[in-house]
N, C-alpha and C positions, 0 to 999 in steps of 0.2 A: 709446281704448285697449280692447282686446279682453281680457275676463276669462276665464281658464281655468277649467275645471270643477275643483272641489275634489278630485274622484276621477275618474280616467280611466275613461271608459265602456268602452274597449276591454279594459281589465284586468278590469273587472267582468263583461263578457261572457265573458271566458276563464274566470274563477272560476265563473260559472254553468254553463259548459259542463263543468267538472270534476264538479260535483255540484249539481243543482238542488234539493237538499234545503234548505229555509230554515235548518234547524238547523246544517247545515254552515257557511253563511255567518255565522250568528250567532256560532258558535264562533270562526271566524277574526277576526270583528270583536272579540270579547271578548279573544282573545289579543293582538291589536294594542294595544287600549285599555289593557289591564292593564300593558303593556310600554312603551308609547311615552312617556308623560309622565314616568315615573320615569327613563328614558334621558335625556330632555331636562333633567330636573333634574340628572342627573350631568354633562352638558355645562356647564351653568350653573355649578354648584359647581366643576368642574374649572377652567373658565376664570377664576373668581373667585380661585381659590387659586394659579393659575399651573401647574396640573398638565396640561400640554399633551398629554402622551401619553394620559392618561385622557380628555380632552376628544375627542381624535382617535379613539380607540376607540369611545366612545359614539356619536360622529357617524357612524362607519362602520356601526355596528349600526343606527342610525336609517335610514340611507341604503338598506340592504338591505330592511329590514321595510316602510319606506314605499313602495319601488318594487314590492314584492310585492303590496301591498294597492291600488295605484293612485294613491298620493299623490305625484304626479310633482313637484309644486312643493316639497313638503317633501324629497323625495329629492334634488332639485337643490340645495337649500339646504345639506343635510347634506354632499353631495359637495363643494360649494365650500368649506365649512368645514373638511372633512377635508383637502382639498388644500392649503388655505392653511396649516393647522397643520403638515402634512408638509413644506411648503416653507420654514417658518420665518417666514412672514408674520405680523406682529403682528395679533391677533384680539382685538377688544373684547368685553367681557361682553355688550354690546347685542346682538351677533350670537347668543348663546346665548338671550337673551330672545326675539329675533325667531323663532328656531327653535321655542321653546316655544310662542309664541303661534300659530305656523302649525300645529303639532301639535295644539293645543287645538281649532283650527277643523276640522281633519280628524277628531278624535275626536267632535266634535259632529255633523259630517256622516255619520260611520259609524254613530253611535247612531241616527240617523234612518232608516238602512238596515235596522236590525234587524227581523226579522219579528214579534218580540214584545218587550215591554219586558224589560229585565234585571232579574232578581230579586236 
């Protein structure tokens, strides 16, 4: 089985082409990290309470930010979740847990890419 990179190297090359200042990438990482896990928590809570509209909205947000930062696996998971919720497919709370776990792995990978430790 071929394992995909946690973060798409092509997206990272594009981000570096925008601005090669390490502080710029650190700021992007911080914005994602500060936002991603709370959104995943919203997905989990919404699924647990049956608020499918809120779960769909949070999954949509995760999809966009994950794609922008190069977390393609997480973006695909969020897209699938969003589409299933839109189509009325029953979605287990386990899928929210899986999305949260995948986001946690991305957060760890992103923090390793920072040019300096976060204070």
